[in-house]
mmCIF file of the C-alpha atoms, coordinates in Angstrom:
data_MODEL
# 
_entry.id   MODEL 
# 
loop_
_atom_site.group_PDB 
_atom_site.id 
_atom_site.type_symbol 
_atom_site.label_atom_id 
_atom_site.label_alt_id 
_atom_site.label_comp_id 
_atom_site.label_asym_id 
_atom_site.label_entity_id 
_atom_site.label_seq_id 
_atom_site.pdbx_PDB_ins_code 
_atom_site.Cartn_x 
_atom_site.Cartn_y 
_atom_site.Cartn_z 
_atom_site.occupancy 
_atom_site.B_iso_or_equiv 
_atom_site.pdbx_formal_charge 
_atom_site.auth_seq_id 
_atom_site.auth_comp_id 
_atom_site.auth_asym_id 
_atom_site.auth_atom_id 
_atom_site.pdbx_PDB_model_num 
ATOM 1   C CA . MET A 1 1   ? 17.965  22.163  -4.546  1.00 0.00 ? 1   MET A CA 1 
ATOM 2   C CA . GLU A 1 2   ? 14.328  23.019  -3.970  1.00 0.00 ? 2   GLU A CA 1 
ATOM 3   C CA . LEU A 1 3   ? 13.244  20.069  -6.110  1.00 0.00 ? 3   LEU A CA 1 
ATOM 4   C CA . ILE A 1 4   ? 15.227  17.669  -3.938  1.00 0.00 ? 4   ILE A CA 1 
ATOM 5   C CA . SER A 1 5   ? 13.688  18.999  -0.727  1.00 0.00 ? 5   SER A CA 1 
ATOM 6   C CA . LYS A 1 6   ? 10.194  18.744  -2.239  1.00 0.00 ? 6   LYS A CA 1 
ATOM 7   C CA . ALA A 1 7   ? 10.914  15.144  -3.274  1.00 0.00 ? 7   ALA A CA 1 
ATOM 8   C CA . LYS A 1 8   ? 12.065  14.310  0.280   1.00 0.00 ? 8   LYS A CA 1 
ATOM 9   C CA . ILE A 1 9   ? 8.897   15.816  1.754   1.00 0.00 ? 9   ILE A CA 1 
ATOM 10  C CA . TRP A 1 10  ? 6.762   13.877  -0.757  1.00 0.00 ? 10  TRP A CA 1 
ATOM 11  C CA . ALA A 1 11  ? 8.585   10.638  0.060   1.00 0.00 ? 11  ALA A CA 1 
ATOM 12  C CA . LYS A 1 12  ? 8.037   11.170  3.809   1.00 0.00 ? 12  LYS A CA 1 
ATOM 13  C CA . SER A 1 13  ? 4.333   11.831  3.245   1.00 0.00 ? 13  SER A CA 1 
ATOM 14  C CA . LEU A 1 14  ? 4.054   8.643   1.168   1.00 0.00 ? 14  LEU A CA 1 
ATOM 15  C CA . LYS A 1 15  ? 5.722   6.643   3.925   1.00 0.00 ? 15  LYS A CA 1 
ATOM 16  C CA . ARG A 1 16  ? 3.399   8.176   6.522   1.00 0.00 ? 16  ARG A CA 1 
ATOM 17  C CA . ASP A 1 17  ? 0.343   7.463   4.363   1.00 0.00 ? 17  ASP A CA 1 
ATOM 18  C CA . ILE A 1 18  ? 1.372   3.831   3.839   1.00 0.00 ? 18  ILE A CA 1 
ATOM 19  C CA . VAL A 1 19  ? 1.570   3.331   7.603   1.00 0.00 ? 19  VAL A CA 1 
ATOM 20  C CA . ALA A 1 20  ? -1.735  5.221   8.012   1.00 0.00 ? 20  ALA A CA 1 
ATOM 21  C CA . LEU A 1 21  ? -3.366  2.910   5.454   1.00 0.00 ? 21  LEU A CA 1 
ATOM 22  C CA . TRP A 1 22  ? -1.995  -0.106  7.306   1.00 0.00 ? 22  TRP A CA 1 
ATOM 23  C CA . LEU A 1 23  ? -3.672  1.255   10.436  1.00 0.00 ? 23  LEU A CA 1 
ATOM 24  C CA . ALA A 1 24  ? -6.869  2.023   8.471   1.00 0.00 ? 24  ALA A CA 1 
ATOM 25  C CA . ALA A 1 25  ? -7.113  -1.603  7.368   1.00 0.00 ? 25  ALA A CA 1 
ATOM 26  C CA . ARG A 1 26  ? -7.514  -2.553  11.028  1.00 0.00 ? 26  ARG A CA 1 
ATOM 27  C CA . ASP A 1 27  ? -9.601  0.400   12.225  1.00 0.00 ? 27  ASP A CA 1 
ATOM 28  C CA . PRO A 1 28  ? -13.280 -0.308  13.055  1.00 0.00 ? 28  PRO A CA 1 
ATOM 29  C CA . ARG A 1 29  ? -14.315 3.201   11.915  1.00 0.00 ? 29  ARG A CA 1 
ATOM 30  C CA . VAL A 1 30  ? -13.295 2.432   8.317   1.00 0.00 ? 30  VAL A CA 1 
ATOM 31  C CA . PRO A 1 31  ? -15.834 0.815   5.933   1.00 0.00 ? 31  PRO A CA 1 
ATOM 32  C CA . TRP A 1 32  ? -15.002 -2.731  4.796   1.00 0.00 ? 32  TRP A CA 1 
ATOM 33  C CA . TYR A 1 33  ? -14.330 -1.755  1.163   1.00 0.00 ? 33  TYR A CA 1 
ATOM 34  C CA . ALA A 1 34  ? -11.919 0.988   2.245   1.00 0.00 ? 34  ALA A CA 1 
ATOM 35  C CA . LYS A 1 35  ? -10.228 -1.504  4.600   1.00 0.00 ? 35  LYS A CA 1 
ATOM 36  C CA . ALA A 1 36  ? -9.757  -3.924  1.709   1.00 0.00 ? 36  ALA A CA 1 
ATOM 37  C CA . VAL A 1 37  ? -8.213  -1.306  -0.570  1.00 0.00 ? 37  VAL A CA 1 
ATOM 38  C CA . ALA A 1 38  ? -6.119  0.240   2.216   1.00 0.00 ? 38  ALA A CA 1 
ATOM 39  C CA . GLY A 1 39  ? -4.826  -3.163  3.300   1.00 0.00 ? 39  GLY A CA 1 
ATOM 40  C CA . ALA A 1 40  ? -3.991  -4.237  -0.238  1.00 0.00 ? 40  ALA A CA 1 
ATOM 41  C CA . VAL A 1 41  ? -2.169  -0.975  -1.027  1.00 0.00 ? 41  VAL A CA 1 
ATOM 42  C CA . ALA A 1 42  ? -0.219  -1.054  2.245   1.00 0.00 ? 42  ALA A CA 1 
ATOM 43  C CA . ALA A 1 43  ? 0.654   -4.733  1.796   1.00 0.00 ? 43  ALA A CA 1 
ATOM 44  C CA . TYR A 1 44  ? 1.835   -4.137  -1.764  1.00 0.00 ? 44  TYR A CA 1 
ATOM 45  C CA . ALA A 1 45  ? 3.855   -1.073  -0.800  1.00 0.00 ? 45  ALA A CA 1 
ATOM 46  C CA . LEU A 1 46  ? 5.484   -2.890  2.122   1.00 0.00 ? 46  LEU A CA 1 
ATOM 47  C CA . SER A 1 47  ? 5.959   -6.172  0.297   1.00 0.00 ? 47  SER A CA 1 
ATOM 48  C CA . PRO A 1 48  ? 9.431   -7.028  -0.955  1.00 0.00 ? 48  PRO A CA 1 
ATOM 49  C CA . ILE A 1 49  ? 7.790   -8.582  -4.007  1.00 0.00 ? 49  ILE A CA 1 
ATOM 50  C CA . ASP A 1 50  ? 6.983   -6.193  -6.877  1.00 0.00 ? 50  ASP A CA 1 
ATOM 51  C CA . LEU A 1 51  ? 4.449   -6.690  -9.627  1.00 0.00 ? 51  LEU A CA 1 
ATOM 52  C CA . ILE A 1 52  ? 7.162   -5.637  -12.078 1.00 0.00 ? 52  ILE A CA 1 
ATOM 53  C CA . PRO A 1 53  ? 10.703  -6.499  -10.856 1.00 0.00 ? 53  PRO A CA 1 
ATOM 54  C CA . ASP A 1 54  ? 12.964  -3.460  -10.472 1.00 0.00 ? 54  ASP A CA 1 
ATOM 55  C CA . PHE A 1 55  ? 15.718  -4.950  -12.645 1.00 0.00 ? 55  PHE A CA 1 
ATOM 56  C CA . ILE A 1 56  ? 13.537  -4.493  -15.755 1.00 0.00 ? 56  ILE A CA 1 
ATOM 57  C CA . PRO A 1 57  ? 14.616  -1.156  -17.256 1.00 0.00 ? 57  PRO A CA 1 
ATOM 58  C CA . VAL A 1 58  ? 12.099  1.693   -16.871 1.00 0.00 ? 58  VAL A CA 1 
ATOM 59  C CA . LEU A 1 59  ? 9.097   -0.595  -16.248 1.00 0.00 ? 59  LEU A CA 1 
ATOM 60  C CA . GLY A 1 60  ? 10.664  -1.934  -13.069 1.00 0.00 ? 60  GLY A CA 1 
ATOM 61  C CA . TYR A 1 61  ? 10.178  1.375   -11.314 1.00 0.00 ? 61  TYR A CA 1 
ATOM 62  C CA . LEU A 1 62  ? 6.736   2.010   -12.810 1.00 0.00 ? 62  LEU A CA 1 
ATOM 63  C CA . ASP A 1 63  ? 4.941   0.406   -9.873  1.00 0.00 ? 63  ASP A CA 1 
ATOM 64  C CA . ASP A 1 64  ? 6.987   2.422   -7.374  1.00 0.00 ? 64  ASP A CA 1 
ATOM 65  C CA . LEU A 1 65  ? 6.431   5.713   -9.189  1.00 0.00 ? 65  LEU A CA 1 
ATOM 66  C CA . VAL A 1 66  ? 2.861   5.308   -10.478 1.00 0.00 ? 66  VAL A CA 1 
ATOM 67  C CA . ILE A 1 67  ? 0.953   2.309   -9.124  1.00 0.00 ? 67  ILE A CA 1 
ATOM 68  C CA . VAL A 1 68  ? 1.765   2.792   -5.426  1.00 0.00 ? 68  VAL A CA 1 
ATOM 69  C CA . PRO A 1 69  ? 1.010   6.558   -5.322  1.00 0.00 ? 69  PRO A CA 1 
ATOM 70  C CA . LEU A 1 70  ? -2.241  6.056   -7.263  1.00 0.00 ? 70  LEU A CA 1 
ATOM 71  C CA . GLY A 1 71  ? -3.226  3.248   -4.897  1.00 0.00 ? 71  GLY A CA 1 
ATOM 72  C CA . ILE A 1 72  ? -2.490  5.475   -1.916  1.00 0.00 ? 72  ILE A CA 1 
ATOM 73  C CA . LEU A 1 73  ? -4.546  8.276   -3.460  1.00 0.00 ? 73  LEU A CA 1 
ATOM 74  C CA . LEU A 1 74  ? -7.518  5.958   -4.033  1.00 0.00 ? 74  LEU A CA 1 
ATOM 75  C CA . ALA A 1 75  ? -7.344  4.386   -0.578  1.00 0.00 ? 75  ALA A CA 1 
ATOM 76  C CA . THR A 1 76  ? -7.014  7.705   1.249   1.00 0.00 ? 76  THR A CA 1 
ATOM 77  C CA . ARG A 1 77  ? -10.094 9.001   -0.542  1.00 0.00 ? 77  ARG A CA 1 
ATOM 78  C CA . LEU A 1 78  ? -12.122 5.940   0.486   1.00 0.00 ? 78  LEU A CA 1 
ATOM 79  C CA . VAL A 1 79  ? -11.276 6.339   4.170   1.00 0.00 ? 79  VAL A CA 1 
ATOM 80  C CA . PRO A 1 80  ? -13.422 9.007   5.911   1.00 0.00 ? 80  PRO A CA 1 
ATOM 81  C CA . ALA A 1 81  ? -11.477 12.300  6.066   1.00 0.00 ? 81  ALA A CA 1 
ATOM 82  C CA . LYS A 1 82  ? -11.590 12.725  9.863   1.00 0.00 ? 82  LYS A CA 1 
ATOM 83  C CA . VAL A 1 83  ? -10.488 9.132   10.404  1.00 0.00 ? 83  VAL A CA 1 
ATOM 84  C CA . MET A 1 84  ? -7.670  9.483   7.860   1.00 0.00 ? 84  MET A CA 1 
ATOM 85  C CA . ALA A 1 85  ? -6.443  12.663  9.568   1.00 0.00 ? 85  ALA A CA 1 
ATOM 86  C CA . ALA A 1 86  ? -6.315  10.868  12.928  1.00 0.00 ? 86  ALA A CA 1 
ATOM 87  C CA . LEU A 1 87  ? -4.558  7.874   11.375  1.00 0.00 ? 87  LEU A CA 1 
ATOM 88  C CA . ARG A 1 88  ? -1.974  10.152  9.725   1.00 0.00 ? 88  ARG A CA 1 
ATOM 89  C CA . VAL A 1 89  ? -1.173  11.656  13.125  1.00 0.00 ? 89  VAL A CA 1 
ATOM 90  C CA . GLU A 1 90  ? -0.791  8.167   14.603  1.00 0.00 ? 90  GLU A CA 1 
ATOM 91  C CA . ALA A 1 91  ? 1.328   7.043   11.629  1.00 0.00 ? 91  ALA A CA 1 
ATOM 92  C CA . ALA A 1 92  ? 3.587   10.085  11.937  1.00 0.00 ? 92  ALA A CA 1 
ATOM 93  C CA . ARG A 1 93  ? 4.282   9.061   15.537  1.00 0.00 ? 93  ARG A CA 1 
ATOM 94  C CA . ARG A 1 94  ? 5.102   5.506   14.544  1.00 0.00 ? 94  ARG A CA 1 
ATOM 95  C CA . ILE A 1 95  ? 6.809   5.947   11.143  1.00 0.00 ? 95  ILE A CA 1 
ATOM 96  C CA . GLU A 1 96  ? 8.108   2.481   11.250  1.00 0.00 ? 96  GLU A CA 1 
ATOM 97  C CA . ARG A 1 97  ? 7.405   -0.489  9.080   1.00 0.00 ? 97  ARG A CA 1 
ATOM 98  C CA . PRO A 1 98  ? 4.530   -2.479  10.565  1.00 0.00 ? 98  PRO A CA 1 
ATOM 99  C CA . ALA A 1 99  ? 5.865   -5.774  11.780  1.00 0.00 ? 99  ALA A CA 1 
ATOM 100 C CA . GLY A 1 100 ? 4.496   -8.910  13.275  1.00 0.00 ? 100 GLY A CA 1 
ATOM 101 C CA . ARG A 1 101 ? 2.858   -12.108 12.267  1.00 0.00 ? 101 ARG A CA 1 
ATOM 102 C CA . ALA A 1 102 ? -0.456  -10.525 11.365  1.00 0.00 ? 102 ALA A CA 1 
ATOM 103 C CA . GLY A 1 103 ? 1.225   -8.308  8.774   1.00 0.00 ? 103 GLY A CA 1 
ATOM 104 C CA . LEU A 1 104 ? 3.257   -11.163 7.354   1.00 0.00 ? 104 LEU A CA 1 
ATOM 105 C CA . ILE A 1 105 ? 0.198   -13.405 7.130   1.00 0.00 ? 105 ILE A CA 1 
ATOM 106 C CA . PHE A 1 106 ? -1.844  -10.658 5.468   1.00 0.00 ? 106 PHE A CA 1 
ATOM 107 C CA . ILE A 1 107 ? 0.829   -10.040 2.825   1.00 0.00 ? 107 ILE A CA 1 
ATOM 108 C CA . LEU A 1 108 ? 1.155   -13.763 2.146   1.00 0.00 ? 108 LEU A CA 1 
ATOM 109 C CA . VAL A 1 109 ? -2.637  -14.151 1.835   1.00 0.00 ? 109 VAL A CA 1 
ATOM 110 C CA . VAL A 1 110 ? -2.827  -11.240 -0.623  1.00 0.00 ? 110 VAL A CA 1 
ATOM 111 C CA . TRP A 1 111 ? -0.066  -12.731 -2.774  1.00 0.00 ? 111 TRP A CA 1 
ATOM 112 C CA . LEU A 1 112 ? -1.592  -16.221 -2.570  1.00 0.00 ? 112 LEU A CA 1 
ATOM 113 C CA . ALA A 1 113 ? -4.955  -14.827 -3.698  1.00 0.00 ? 113 ALA A CA 1 
ATOM 114 C CA . CYS A 1 114 ? -3.264  -13.094 -6.645  1.00 0.00 ? 114 CYS A CA 1 
ATOM 115 C CA . ILE A 1 115 ? -1.480  -16.297 -7.657  1.00 0.00 ? 115 ILE A CA 1 
ATOM 116 C CA . ILE A 1 116 ? -4.694  -18.334 -7.426  1.00 0.00 ? 116 ILE A CA 1 
ATOM 117 C CA . PHE A 1 117 ? -6.593  -15.741 -9.462  1.00 0.00 ? 117 PHE A CA 1 
ATOM 118 C CA . LEU A 1 118 ? -3.869  -15.720 -12.112 1.00 0.00 ? 118 LEU A CA 1 
ATOM 119 C CA . ALA A 1 119 ? -3.765  -19.526 -12.235 1.00 0.00 ? 119 ALA A CA 1 
ATOM 120 C CA . LEU A 1 120 ? -7.544  -19.709 -12.688 1.00 0.00 ? 120 LEU A CA 1 
ATOM 121 C CA . ALA A 1 121 ? -7.424  -17.067 -15.420 1.00 0.00 ? 121 ALA A CA 1 
ATOM 122 C CA . VAL A 1 122 ? -4.666  -18.912 -17.265 1.00 0.00 ? 122 VAL A CA 1 
ATOM 123 C CA . ARG A 1 123 ? -6.539  -22.220 -16.899 1.00 0.00 ? 123 ARG A CA 1 
ATOM 124 C CA . LYS A 1 124 ? -9.634  -20.735 -18.535 1.00 0.00 ? 124 LYS A CA 1 
ATOM 125 C CA . LEU A 1 125 ? -7.529  -19.545 -21.466 1.00 0.00 ? 125 LEU A CA 1 
ATOM 126 C CA . ILE A 1 126 ? -6.082  -23.007 -22.064 1.00 0.00 ? 126 ILE A CA 1 
# 
């Protein structure tokens, strides 16, 4: 029973940190490189498109269990500690999925950039 409650607390903190990173990507106090990482991690975590589709056994959940938490860990360490603490408080108040055109456009731009990069890499191999 204790393991389940710890997992629920961990999941809530991940959700809060994803929203905090979304806010960090737009905060003027955050350095540009931290904004880039925070925005990419938040966009990936909030995106309905996975790097590895969930229907693939075992590997499908790898991004959800490993890649996303490691991305959150990296991004939260790049954001200044005092700023991240303030953003976590703000995110805890919101705890809702960021919505709006800006978020949608950002996610689409990130995925388009990934597709273009992949296409260029494949073209060089051929």
